[in-house]
C-alpha positions in Angstrom: 30.2 170.0 -23.5 32.0 166.7 -24.3 35.7 166.8 -23.6 36.6 164.4 -26.5 34.6 166.1 -29.3 34.2 169.5 -27.8 30.6 169.8 -28.9 27.9 172.2 -27.6 24.5 170.5 -27.6 21.6 172.4 -29.0 17.9 172.2 -28.0 16.9 170.9 -31.4 19.2 167.9 -31.0 22.0 169.2 -33.3 25.5 169.9 -32.1 28.1 172.6 -32.6 31.6 171.3 -33.0 35.1 172.7 -32.6 35.4 172.7 -36.4 32.3 174.8 -36.6 33.8 177.2 -34.2 37.0 177.4 -36.1 35.2 178.2 -39.3 33.2 181.0 -37.7 36.3 182.5 -36.1 38.1 182.5 -39.4 35.0 184.2 -40.9 34.9 186.9 -38.2 38.6 187.7 -38.2 39.4 187.6 -41.9 42.2 190.1 -42.6 41.5 193.1 -44.9 38.0 193.8 -43.8 37.0 197.4 -43.2 35.1 198.2 -40.0 31.7 198.3 -41.6 32.1 194.9 -43.2 33.5 193.5 -39.9 30.5 194.8 -37.9 28.1 193.3 -40.5 29.7 189.9 -40.0 29.3 190.1 -36.3 25.7 191.1 -36.7 25.1 188.2 -39.1 26.7 185.6 -36.7 25.7 187.1 -33.4 23.4 184.2 -32.5 26.2 181.7 -33.2 28.9 183.6 -31.3 28.5 182.1 -27.8 28.4 178.5 -29.2 31.7 179.2 -30.9 33.3 180.3 -27.6 31.9 177.3 -25.7 33.6 174.8 -28.0 36.8 176.9 -28.1 36.9 176.9 -24.2 37.3 180.7 -24.3 38.7 181.7 -20.9 39.3 185.4 -21.3 36.0 186.5 -19.6 36.8 184.3 -16.6 40.4 185.6 -16.4 39.3 189.3 -16.6 36.6 188.7 -14.0 39.2 187.2 -11.6 41.4 190.2 -12.2 38.5 192.5 -11.3 37.9 190.5 -8.2 41.5 190.9 -7.1 41.4 194.7 -7.7 38.1 195.1 -5.9 37.9 192.6 -3.0 34.9 194.4 -1.4 32.1 196.8 -2.3 31.9 195.4 -5.8 28.3 196.5 -6.1 29.6 200.1 -6.2 32.2 199.6 -8.9 31.0 201.0 -12.3 32.4 199.1 -15.2 32.4 199.8 -19.0 32.8 196.6 -20.9 34.3 197.9 -24.2 34.0 195.5 -27.2 31.3 193.9 -25.0 29.9 191.6 -27.7 27.3 189.2 -26.3 28.2 190.0 -22.7 30.5 187.1 -21.7 32.6 189.4 -19.5 29.5 190.6 -17.8 28.3 187.0 -17.1 31.5 186.2 -15.2 31.7 189.6 -13.5 28.2 189.3 -12.2 29.0 185.9 -10.7 31.5 187.7 -8.6 29.2 190.5 -7.4 29.8 193.3 -9.9 26.4 194.6 -11.0 26.9 198.2 -12.4 28.1 197.2 -15.9 27.6 199.1 -19.2 28.3 197.7 -22.7 30.0 199.4 -25.6 30.1 197.6 -29.0 29.5 198.6 -32.6 27.4 195.5 -33.4 23.7 195.9 -32.7 23.3 192.1 -33.2 25.8 191.3 -30.6 24.3 193.7 -28.1 20.9 192.3 -28.8 22.1 188.9 -27.6 23.3 190.5 -24.4 19.9 192.3 -24.0 18.2 188.9 -24.1 20.0 188.0 -20.8 19.7 191.5 -19.3 23.5 191.7 -18.8 24.0 195.4 -18.8 22.5 198.6 -17.5 23.3 200.7 -20.6 23.9 199.5 -24.2 26.0 201.8 -26.2 26.3 201.0 -29.9 29.4 202.8 -31.1 32.9 202.1 -32.4 36.1 202.3 -30.5 38.1 204.7 -32.5 38.9 208.4 -32.9 35.3 209.4 -32.2 34.1 210.9 -29.0 31.9 208.5 -27.1 28.5 209.6 -25.7 29.8 209.1 -22.1 30.6 211.8 -19.6 34.2 212.3 -18.2 35.2 210.2 -15.2 32.2 207.9 -15.4 33.6 204.5 -14.7 35.7 203.0 -12.0 37.2 200.5 -14.4 37.1 199.8 -18.1 37.6 196.4 -19.7 38.8 195.8 -23.3 38.8 192.1 -24.0 39.4 190.4 -27.3 38.8 193.3 -29.5 39.5 192.1 -33.1 43.3 191.9 -33.3 43.5 193.8 -36.6 41.7 196.7 -35.0 43.4 196.6 -31.7 46.9 196.6 -33.2 46.0 199.9 -35.0 44.1 201.8 -32.4 45.2 205.4 -32.3 46.5 207.4 -29.4 43.2 209.4 -29.5 41.3 206.2 -28.9 43.3 205.4 -25.8 42.9 209.0 -24.6 39.2 208.5 -25.0 39.2 205.4 -22.8 41.2 207.4 -20.2 38.7 210.3 -20.4 35.7 208.2 -19.4 37.6 206.4 -16.5 37.9 208.0 -13.1 41.3 209.0 -11.8 42.7 206.1 -9.7 40.6 203.7 -11.7 41.8 200.9 -14.0 41.8 200.0 -17.7 42.2 196.3 -18.3 43.3 195.3 -21.8 43.2 191.5 -22.6 44.5 189.8 -25.7 47.1 187.4 -27.0 50.5 188.4 -25.5 52.2 188.9 -28.9 49.6 191.6 -29.9 51.0 193.9 -27.3 54.4 193.8 -29.0 53.1 195.0 -32.4 54.7 198.4 -33.3 51.8 200.8 -33.3 50.1 199.4 -30.2 53.3 199.2 -28.2 54.2 202.8 -29.1 50.8 204.2 -28.3 50.5 202.4 -25.0 53.9 203.8 -24.0 53.0 207.3 -25.2 50.1 207.6 -22.7 52.4 206.4 -19.9 55.2 208.8 -20.9 52.6 211.7 -20.7 51.4 210.6 -17.3 47.9 209.7 -18.4 48.2 206.2 -17.0 50.7 203.8 -15.5 51.2 200.1 -16.2 50.4 198.5 -12.8 50.7 194.8 -13.6 50.5 192.1 -16.3 48.8 188.8 -15.9 49.3 185.8 -18.2 47.1 182.7 -18.8 47.5 180.0 -21.4 44.4 179.2 -23.5 43.5 175.5 -23.3 42.4 175.1 -26.9 45.5 176.3 -28.6 48.2 176.8 -26.0 48.7 180.5 -26.8 49.3 182.8 -23.9 46.9 185.7 -23.2 48.0 188.8 -21.4 46.0 191.2 -19.3 47.7 194.6 -19.0 46.4 196.6 -16.0 46.7 200.3 -16.4 46.0 202.7 -13.5 44.6 206.0 -14.6 46.3 209.1 -13.3 
């Protein structure tokens, strides 16, 4: 990757520029799309997704993997992780570098999960939405659950039922890590729903970590919730 032009070189001699990445991001996060249309767009552009994140200098997977490492300094091979909104597996790439190996993927885009499969990044690939539905996952399955960069228009509107479902599949004493731009956490619905679970004793906010993204200067926040 060239620092001046921020280009990702391709095997066929072409390159992928920051402008290309911006256009793809705008296409993927266009406001007003329903969930079905959104998933179709991710399916359509799944092979291009990682190139976009290279030129954008996307640091969220590295940040979340560092947080995991701080929470679990030893015996990482025994930590079971559900990577929700897993996409092409960028969080798994960074987590595996740090010794985490028991990682499952949850994502509604079969195209994105197929990209992850090409690199054998997960043990289980669960193609399903994060919503009011009940996931095909047993209670208390995971030590930790990560939710990184879920499309902001969806994240801001996730229901209390959705967060309850994330708690259901996470073991007592485990953690749920939610990572996105810091201003997203201050939106009305999300702020109220996160607080609702804490008021009912389902989880407790243990910490917040902040990091500034190099490509746009916007702060990202990782909220670390400990499950009761």
